[in-house]
C-alpha positions in Angstrom: 60.7 12.0 166.2 63.1 9.6 165.1 66.4 10.8 163.3 69.1 8.3 161.9 73.1 8.5 162.1 74.3 10.8 159.7 76.8 9.5 156.7 80.6 10.5 157.0 82.0 12.2 154.3 84.2 10.5 151.8 88.0 10.7 151.5 89.9 11.5 148.4 93.6 11.5 146.7 95.8 15.0 146.3 94.1 14.6 143.0 90.6 14.9 143.4 87.4 16.0 146.0 85.1 13.7 147.7 81.2 14.3 148.7 79.7 15.2 151.9 77.8 12.5 153.7 74.0 12.3 154.0 72.1 12.6 156.9 70.0 10.2 158.2 66.5 9.8 157.3 63.8 12.2 159.4 61.0 10.2 160.8 57.8 11.6 162.3 54.5 10.2 163.3 52.1 12.8 165.4 50.0 9.9 166.9 52.4 7.2 167.2 51.0 5.0 170.3 54.1 4.9 173.0 53.2 2.8 175.9 54.7 0.2 178.3 58.0 -1.1 177.2 59.9 0.4 174.4 63.4 -0.7 172.7 64.9 2.8 171.8 68.0 2.8 169.7 70.1 5.9 168.6 72.3 5.4 165.7 75.9 6.2 165.4 77.0 8.6 163.0 79.3 7.1 160.1 82.9 6.8 161.3 85.7 8.9 159.9 87.1 7.9 156.7 90.8 7.3 157.0 91.3 5.3 153.7 91.0 6.4 149.9 87.6 5.4 150.2 83.6 6.4 150.4 82.8 7.5 153.6 80.6 5.2 156.1 76.6 5.0 156.2 75.3 6.0 159.1 73.2 3.7 161.6 69.7 3.3 162.2 67.7 4.9 164.9 64.5 3.4 166.1 61.7 3.7 168.9 59.6 0.4 168.8 58.7 -0.1 165.0 59.2 3.9 164.0 62.8 3.5 162.6 64.8 6.1 160.6 67.6 5.0 158.6 71.2 6.3 158.5 72.8 8.9 155.9 74.8 7.7 153.0 78.6 8.1 152.8 80.1 10.7 151.1 81.6 9.7 147.4 85.0 10.2 146.5 88.0 10.3 143.9 91.3 7.7 143.9 93.7 7.4 141.7 96.3 5.6 143.3 96.5 3.9 146.6 92.4 3.3 146.5 91.2 1.1 149.6 87.6 0.5 148.3 86.5 -2.8 146.3 83.5 -0.8 144.6 83.5 -1.8 141.1 83.1 1.8 140.0 86.8 2.8 141.2 88.1 4.9 141.2 85.1 7.1 140.4 82.9 6.5 143.3 79.4 7.8 143.7 77.8 8.7 146.9 76.3 5.9 149.3 72.3 5.5 149.5 70.7 6.4 152.8 68.0 8.0 154.6 69.5 11.1 152.3 72.1 10.5 149.8 76.0 11.0 150.4 77.0 13.5 147.6 79.6 12.8 144.9 83.5 13.0 144.2 85.0 14.7 141.9 87.5 13.2 139.1 87.9 12.2 135.5 84.2 11.3 135.0 81.0 12.1 136.0 79.9 10.7 138.9 76.2 10.6 140.7 75.2 11.8 144.2 73.3 8.7 146.5 69.6 8.3 146.4 67.0 8.0 149.2 67.0 4.3 150.2 63.7 2.5 150.2 62.0 2.3 153.7 58.8 0.9 155.1 56.9 3.0 157.5 54.1 2.5 159.7 51.1 3.9 158.8 50.8 8.0 159.6 54.4 8.1 159.7 56.3 10.9 157.0 60.1 10.3 156.3 62.3 13.5 155.6 65.6 12.9 153.0 66.7 14.0 149.7 69.1 13.0 147.1 73.0 13.7 147.4 74.7 16.4 144.7 76.1 15.2 141.4 79.5 16.0 140.3 80.7 16.7 136.4 84.2 15.9 135.4 87.0 18.1 134.6 88.6 21.7 136.2 89.6 21.0 139.6 87.3 18.1 140.4 85.7 19.2 143.2 83.1 17.1 145.7 79.3 18.2 146.0 77.3 17.7 149.0 75.4 15.6 150.8 71.5 15.5 151.0 69.6 16.9 154.2 66.2 16.4 155.5 64.8 20.0 154.2 67.4 19.9 150.6 68.8 17.8 148.2 72.7 18.5 148.2 73.4 21.0 145.5 74.9 19.5 142.2 78.1 20.6 140.4 76.5 20.8 137.1 79.8 22.3 134.9 83.3 22.2 135.7 83.6 25.6 137.0 81.5 24.8 139.5 83.2 25.3 143.3 82.4 22.7 145.7 78.8 22.2 146.5 77.0 22.4 150.3 75.1 20.1 152.1 71.6 20.0 151.9 69.8 21.9 154.8 68.0 20.3 157.5 64.4 20.1 158.8 63.1 22.0 162.0 61.0 20.3 164.6 59.5 22.0 167.8 58.8 18.4 169.4 61.2 19.8 172.3 59.3 22.6 173.1 61.6 25.0 170.9 62.6 24.8 167.2 65.6 22.5 166.6 66.9 21.9 163.0 68.5 18.2 162.3 69.5 16.5 159.5 71.4 18.1 157.1 74.1 17.0 154.8 78.0 17.4 154.8 79.6 19.6 152.5 81.8 18.6 149.4 85.5 19.3 149.7 87.8 21.0 147.1 90.1 19.4 144.6 93.2 21.0 143.5 92.3 24.3 144.9 91.9 25.7 148.6 88.2 25.9 148.2 85.6 24.0 149.9 82.0 23.9 151.3 80.2 23.9 154.1 77.6 21.8 155.3 74.0 22.4 155.5 71.9 24.5 158.5 75.4 24.6 160.2 75.1 21.4 161.9 76.5 19.4 158.7 80.5 18.9 158.6 82.5 21.1 156.3 84.0 19.6 153.6 88.1 20.6 153.6 90.5 22.2 151.1 93.5 20.8 149.5 95.6 18.5 151.5 93.1 18.7 154.4 93.8 22.7 155.0 91.5 23.7 156.1 90.5 19.8 157.6 86.8 18.2 157.3 84.7 18.6 160.2 81.9 16.0 161.6 78.6 16.7 161.6 77.0 17.7 165.0 76.4 15.1 167.8 72.8 13.8 168.2 71.4 15.7 165.1 71.8 12.9 162.3 74.0 15.4 160.1 76.4 14.4 157.2 79.8 14.6 157.6 82.2 16.7 155.7 84.6 15.1 152.8 88.2 15.3 153.1 90.9 16.2 150.2 93.6 14.0 151.1 92.8 14.0 154.9 90.1 12.1 157.5 86.9 12.7 155.8 84.4 14.1 158.6 82.2 11.9 161.0 78.6 11.9 160.4 76.7 13.2 163.7 75.0 10.7 166.2 71.1 10.5 165.5 
C-alpha cells in the first residue's frame, strides 16, 4: 500500500469560497516483490495556503517503482490581491492530482481537478476521484476535494451550501481496517457555513473570514486540507 501526500485547500478573499484539497492517490499491489534494499519516500502534504491562491499539490510517495502521486490543491475565488499567475484568475479551478482538488466558488462556474494520468507496474490498482465543481452565484461557496472512495461533491445550483470532501478508502494491510486518502471540505462564501472533510480525516473548510478556521488533513493519511475563506488554507496530510 502506497498513499501520496494530500493537497492543500485554497484560500479565497472575503468575497467567495475556496475548494478543499484532493487526496493523494491510494495505490494497492497484492503481489509486489519487496526484496533487498528499496527506496522509500513518504510524500509531504501540500503546504498551508497563506496567499490568495490555489492550494499546493501534495508530493508523491513511493516504494521502489510503486508510486502514488500527491493530491491536487483546492481552487479559489480572488477578486483583489491575487497571487496566482494562472491565466484563469480570478476564478481558479481545482488542480489535478491523485484525486482532484475542489473548485472555488465565485462569479463564474468553475471545475474541480481531475485524476492525473499515471503509469503503474502490472498488477497495481490506483484509487482516486475528481474534485467537486461549483456554479456561480448566491453565496459563492466552495466544493470538496476528491477522495480515494468517492468524488468531492458538486455544487450544481447556486443555493447549495459548501460541499464535503470525498470519502477515503479502508485498507487492512496493518491488520486493522484503517481509512486513508479522503478529500478536504469546501469553504463558505458570504456565510458562516462550511463543509466537513471526508471520513473525519480530510480537513474541514472554513466559514466567513476564517470563522471557524480551515483544518489540515490528518498526518500520514494522505488526505486533503480544508478550503479557507479569507484565512489560511488547510495543509494536506502527509502520505
